[in-house]
MARBA-3410 file (N, C-alpha, C, O; in Angstrom, 1 decimal):
126
280.7,185.9,15.4,279.5,185.1,14.7,277.6,184.5,15.3,277.3,183.6,16.0 ~ 276.9,185.3,14.7,275.2,185.2,15.9,274.8,183.6,14.9,275.0,183.2,13.8 ~ 274.0,183.1,16.1,272.9,182.0,15.1,271.9,182.5,15.3,271.3,181.8,16.1 ~ 271.1,183.4,15.0,270.0,183.9,15.5,269.6,183.4,14.2,270.2,183.1,13.2 ~ 267.9,183.3,14.6,266.9,183.0,13.1,265.6,183.9,13.4,264.9,184.1,14.4
265.5,184.1,12.3,264.5,185.1,12.0,263.0,184.5,10.9,263.0,184.4,9.7 ~ 262.1,184.1,12.0,260.9,183.2,11.8,260.1,183.3,10.3,258.9,183.7,10.7 ~ 260.0,183.2,8.9,258.8,183.5,8.4,257.4,182.8,8.3,257.0,182.0,9.2 ~ 256.9,183.0,7.3,255.6,183.0,7.2,255.1,180.6,7.5,256.1,180.0,7.4 ~ 254.3,180.1,7.6,254.9,178.8,7.5,254.2,178.2,6.2,253.1,178.4,5.7
255.3,177.4,5.8,255.9,176.7,4.4,254.4,176.3,3.7,253.8,175.3,4.2 ~ 253.9,176.9,2.8,253.0,176.5,2.7,252.8,175.0,2.0,253.2,174.6,0.9 ~ 252.2,174.4,2.7,251.6,173.4,2.2,252.6,171.6,2.6,252.5,170.4,2.3 ~ 253.7,172.4,3.5,254.5,171.3,4.1,254.8,170.8,5.4,255.7,170.0,5.9 ~ 253.6,171.7,6.2,253.4,171.5,7.6,254.7,171.5,8.3,254.9,170.7,9.1
255.6,172.6,7.9,257.0,172.4,8.7,256.7,174.5,8.5,256.1,175.2,7.8 ~ 257.5,174.6,9.5,257.9,176.2,9.9,259.5,177.0,8.8,260.7,176.7,9.1 ~ 259.1,177.7,7.9,260.4,178.0,7.1,260.9,179.0,8.8,260.3,179.4,9.8 ~ 262.2,179.2,8.4,262.9,180.6,9.4,264.7,180.7,8.8,265.6,179.8,8.4 ~ 264.6,181.8,8.8,265.9,182.1,8.2,266.9,182.4,9.1,266.7,183.0,10.2
268.2,181.7,8.4,268.8,181.7,9.4,270.0,183.3,9.0,269.8,183.7,7.9 ~ 270.7,183.9,9.6,270.9,184.8,10.1,272.0,184.9,8.4,272.4,186.0,8.0 ~ 272.3,183.7,7.8,273.4,183.1,6.9,272.0,183.9,5.2,272.3,184.4,4.1 ~ 270.9,183.6,5.7,270.1,183.7,4.6,269.6,182.7,4.4,268.4,182.7,4.0 ~ 270.4,181.2,4.4,269.7,179.8,4.5,268.3,179.2,5.1,268.5,178.6,6.1
267.0,179.2,4.5,265.7,178.5,4.8,266.2,177.8,5.7,267.4,177.5,5.5 ~ 265.6,177.3,6.7,265.6,176.0,7.7,263.9,176.1,7.8,263.1,177.0,7.8 ~ 263.7,174.5,7.8,262.5,174.2,7.7,262.0,173.4,9.3,262.4,172.3,9.7 ~ 261.3,174.0,10.0,261.6,173.6,11.1,260.5,172.2,12.0,259.8,172.9,12.8 ~ 260.1,170.8,12.1,259.5,170.0,11.7,259.3,169.5,12.9,260.2,169.2,13.7
257.9,169.6,13.2,257.4,168.4,14.3,257.9,168.2,15.3,256.9,168.8,15.3 ~ 258.7,168.0,16.7,259.0,167.6,18.0,261.1,167.2,17.3,261.7,166.1,17.4 ~ 261.5,169.2,16.6,262.5,169.1,16.3,262.9,169.3,18.1,263.7,168.4,18.4 ~ 262.7,169.9,18.8,263.0,170.2,20.0,262.7,169.2,21.1,261.8,168.8,20.3 ~ 262.7,168.4,22.1,262.7,167.0,23.2,263.2,167.3,24.1,264.4,167.5,24.4
261.9,167.5,24.9,262.6,168.1,26.2,262.3,166.3,27.6,261.2,165.8,27.6 ~ 263.0,166.0,28.0,262.9,164.6,28.7,263.2,165.5,30.8,264.3,165.6,31.4 ~ 262.2,165.8,31.4,262.1,165.9,32.8,261.2,165.2,33.1,260.5,164.2,32.6 ~ 261.3,166.2,34.9,260.0,166.1,35.7,258.6,166.6,35.8,258.4,167.1,36.9 ~ 258.2,166.6,35.4,256.6,167.6,34.8,256.3,168.0,36.3,256.1,166.9,37.0
256.2,169.4,37.3,255.8,169.7,38.2,253.9,170.0,38.0,253.3,170.1,37.0 ~ 253.4,170.0,39.3,252.4,171.0,38.9,252.3,172.1,40.6,252.1,171.8,41.8 ~ 252.4,173.5,39.8,252.2,174.6,40.8,251.1,174.8,41.2,250.1,174.9,40.5 ~ 251.0,174.9,42.3,249.8,175.2,43.0,249.9,176.7,43.5,250.9,177.3,43.9 ~ 248.5,177.4,43.3,249.1,179.5,43.5,247.5,179.3,44.1,246.6,178.5,43.7
247.7,180.5,45.3,246.7,180.7,45.9,246.7,181.9,46.7,247.4,181.8,47.8 ~ 246.2,182.8,46.5,246.1,183.7,47.8,245.8,183.1,49.3,245.0,182.2,49.6 ~ 246.5,183.7,50.3,246.1,182.3,51.3,246.6,183.6,52.7,247.5,184.4,52.6 ~ 245.6,183.5,53.7,245.7,184.4,54.5,247.0,183.6,55.7,247.6,182.5,55.5 ~ 247.4,184.9,57.0,248.6,184.6,57.2,248.9,183.7,58.7,249.9,183.6,59.4
247.2,182.6,58.7,246.7,182.0,60.3,247.5,180.7,59.2,248.5,180.1,59.6 ~ 246.8,180.5,57.8,247.7,179.2,57.2,248.8,179.2,56.8,249.1,178.2,56.3 ~ 249.7,180.0,57.0,251.3,180.1,56.2,251.6,179.9,57.6,252.0,178.7,57.7 ~ 251.6,180.6,59.0,251.9,180.2,60.6,251.5,178.7,61.0,252.2,178.2,61.9 ~ 250.1,177.8,60.3,250.4,176.6,60.6,251.1,176.2,60.1,251.8,175.3,60.6
251.2,176.5,58.9,252.6,175.2,58.6,253.8,176.0,58.1,254.5,175.6,57.2 ~ 254.0,177.2,58.8,255.8,177.7,59.0,255.8,177.4,57.2,256.2,176.5,56.5 ~ 255.2,178.4,57.0,255.7,179.2,55.6,256.2,181.6,55.4,256.4,182.6,56.1 ~ 256.3,181.3,54.3,256.6,182.1,53.9,255.9,182.9,53.5,254.9,182.2,53.1 ~ 255.3,184.8,53.3,255.1,185.6,52.0,255.9,185.0,50.6,257.1,184.6,50.5
254.8,185.0,49.8,255.5,185.4,48.5,256.7,184.1,48.5,257.5,184.5,47.7 ~ 257.0,183.3,48.8,258.1,182.0,49.2,257.2,180.7,48.7,256.0,180.6,48.6 ~ 258.4,179.8,48.5,258.6,178.3,47.9,259.7,177.6,48.3,260.9,177.9,48.3 ~ 258.7,176.2,48.7,259.5,175.3,49.6,259.5,174.1,48.4,258.9,173.9,47.3 ~ 260.4,173.3,49.1,259.8,171.5,49.1,259.7,171.4,50.1,260.3,171.7,51.1
258.4,170.6,49.9,257.4,170.2,50.6,258.3,168.5,51.6,259.1,167.7,51.3 ~ 257.4,169.1,53.3,257.9,168.0,54.0,257.3,166.9,54.5,256.2,167.2,54.3 ~ 257.2,165.7,55.2,256.4,165.4,55.8,255.0,166.3,56.6,253.9,165.8,56.8 ~ 255.2,167.7,56.8,253.9,168.3,57.9,253.7,169.3,56.8,253.0,170.3,57.1 ~ 254.1,169.2,55.6,253.0,169.8,54.6,252.1,168.8,53.8,251.6,169.0,52.7
252.1,167.7,54.6,251.3,166.7,53.2,249.7,167.1,53.9,249.3,165.9,53.7 ~ 248.8,167.5,54.3,247.8,167.8,54.8,247.8,169.8,54.2,246.8,170.5,54.4 ~ 248.3,169.9,53.9,248.8,171.2,53.4,247.4,171.0,51.9,246.2,170.9,52.1 ~ 247.9,170.9,51.2,247.6,170.9,49.6,245.9,170.1,50.1,245.0,170.5,49.4 ~ 245.8,169.4,50.7,244.3,169.7,50.5,243.7,170.3,51.5,242.6,169.8,51.7
244.0,171.3,52.2,243.1,172.0,53.2,243.4,173.3,52.1,242.4,174.0,51.9 ~ 244.7,173.8,51.3,244.4,174.8,50.4,243.2,174.6,49.4,242.3,175.3,49.2 ~ 243.6,173.4,49.0,241.9,173.5,47.8,240.6,173.7,48.3,239.6,173.9,47.7 ~ 240.7,173.7,49.6,239.6,173.6,50.2,239.2,174.6,51.2,238.5,174.6,52.2 ~ 239.8,175.4,50.7,240.0,176.7,52.1,239.7,178.3,50.6,238.8,179.1,50.6
240.9,178.0,49.6,241.2,179.1,49.2,240.8,178.6,47.7,240.8,177.4,47.4 ~ 240.6,179.5,46.6,240.7,179.4,45.6,242.6,179.5,44.8,243.4,180.4,44.7 ~ 242.7,178.0,44.3,243.6,177.8,43.8,243.9,178.2,42.1,242.9,178.6,41.5 ~ 244.8,178.1,41.5,244.6,177.6,40.2,246.1,176.9,40.1,246.9,176.8,41.0 ~ 246.3,176.2,38.8,247.2,175.3,38.8,248.1,175.6,37.8,247.7,176.0,36.7
249.3,175.4,37.9,250.3,175.7,36.6,251.4,174.5,36.3,252.1,174.0,37.1 ~ 251.4,174.0,34.6,252.4,172.7,34.9,253.3,173.7,35.2,253.2,174.9,35.2 ~ 254.4,172.8,35.6,256.0,173.6,36.0,257.3,173.1,35.8,257.2,172.6,34.7 ~ 258.4,173.0,36.3,259.5,172.2,36.6,260.3,172.9,34.9,259.8,173.4,33.9 ~ 261.6,172.7,35.1,262.6,173.3,34.8,262.6,173.2,33.4,262.6,174.0,32.5
262.6,171.7,33.4,262.0,171.3,31.1,261.5,171.8,30.4,261.8,172.2,29.2 ~ 259.8,171.8,31.9,258.7,171.6,30.9,258.8,173.3,31.2,257.6,173.3,31.6 ~ 259.1,174.3,31.3,259.6,175.4,31.1,260.0,175.8,30.3,259.5,176.8,29.9 ~ 261.0,175.3,29.7,261.6,175.4,28.9,261.3,175.5,27.3,261.7,176.3,26.5 ~ 260.2,174.2,27.2,260.2,173.8,26.4,259.0,174.6,26.0,258.7,175.1,24.9
258.2,174.6,27.3,257.2,175.6,26.8,257.4,177.5,26.8,256.5,178.3,27.0 ~ 258.6,177.7,26.6,259.7,179.1,26.2,259.7,178.8,25.0,258.9,179.3,24.2 ~ 260.6,177.8,24.8,261.0,177.9,23.2,259.9,177.7,22.4,259.7,178.5,21.6 ~ 258.9,176.5,22.4,257.9,176.9,21.8,257.2,177.8,21.6,256.8,177.9,20.4 ~ 256.8,178.4,22.4,256.2,180.2,21.8,256.8,181.2,21.2,256.4,182.2,20.7
258.5,180.7,21.6,259.7,181.8,20.7,259.1,181.5,19.3,258.7,182.4,18.4 ~ 259.2,180.3,19.2,259.1,180.4,17.7,257.5,180.5,16.9,257.3,180.6,15.7 ~ 256.7,180.7,17.9,255.6,180.8,17.1,255.3,180.1,16.3,254.8,180.7,15.4 ~ 255.4,178.6,16.1,254.4,177.9,15.1,253.4,177.0,15.9,253.3,176.4,17.0 ~ 252.5,177.3,14.7,251.2,176.7,15.4,250.8,175.0,15.5,249.7,174.6,15.9
251.9,174.2,15.3,252.5,173.4,15.5,253.7,172.5,16.6,254.7,173.0,17.0 ~ 253.4,171.3,16.9,254.3,171.3,18.0,255.9,170.8,17.4,256.2,169.7,16.9 ~ 256.7,172.0,17.6,258.1,171.7,16.9,258.5,171.7,18.6,259.0,172.8,18.4 ~ 258.6,171.5,19.3,258.8,171.0,20.9,258.2,170.6,21.2,257.0,171.0,21.0 ~ 258.4,169.5,22.0,257.6,168.8,22.9,258.0,168.3,23.6,259.0,167.6,23.4
257.0,168.2,25.3,257.9,167.8,26.1,257.2,166.2,26.9,256.1,165.8,26.4 ~ 258.1,165.3,28.4,257.8,164.1,28.1,258.3,164.1,29.8,259.3,164.4,30.5 ~ 257.4,163.7,29.9,257.9,163.0,31.4,256.3,162.2,32.4,255.0,162.1,32.2 ~ 257.2,161.8,33.3,256.1,161.1,34.0,255.4,161.5,34.9,255.9,162.3,35.8 ~ 253.6,161.0,35.0,252.9,162.0,36.6,252.3,160.8,36.8,252.0,159.9,36.0
252.1,161.0,38.6,251.8,160.4,38.9,249.6,159.9,38.6,248.8,160.3,37.7 ~ 249.5,159.2,39.8,248.6,158.0,39.4,247.1,159.3,40.1,246.0,159.1,39.6 ~ 247.1,159.9,40.6,246.7,160.7,42.2,245.9,161.9,40.9,246.0,161.9,39.7 ~ 244.9,162.8,41.8,244.1,164.0,41.7,245.3,164.8,41.2,244.9,165.4,40.2 ~ 246.2,164.9,41.4,246.3,166.1,40.6,247.8,165.7,39.3,248.4,166.7,38.8
248.0,164.7,39.1,248.3,163.6,38.1,247.1,163.9,36.9,247.4,164.4,35.8 ~ 246.1,163.6,37.3,245.4,163.9,36.8,244.7,165.7,36.4,243.9,165.8,35.4 ~ 244.9,166.8,37.1,245.0,167.8,36.5,246.1,167.8,35.8,245.8,168.0,34.6 ~ 247.8,167.7,36.0,248.3,167.4,35.3,248.0,167.8,33.3,248.0,168.8,32.6 ~ 247.8,166.1,33.2,247.3,165.1,32.8,246.4,166.2,31.8,246.8,166.2,30.6
245.8,166.7,32.0,244.1,168.1,31.6,244.7,169.1,30.6,243.9,170.0,30.2
END
């Protein structure tokens, strides 16, 4: 038995998304139906040169858990290269994908987590 949902246009005037279960039963998807709580991360993406990678013992197209030796990396990265910031973390990514799959204009999927009070926390808040 499949549990597939087929989404239909927004339920008129009810502020909820209508969905048809595989059995034909209409479901109403309300705000905050899916709630995720986890650790939000801020991914910093940039194209850098080999000297920068070597300085911090990094490999191209890789990811790491930052250590003490990487502490100055972030400030230098932002000063020297064009960076892009992306919200991340497994829970937040999962909630974003679920919201995208539901394709409803209001918040069926909601994420909750804590961020720092530093510069990167402010960027993540935006």
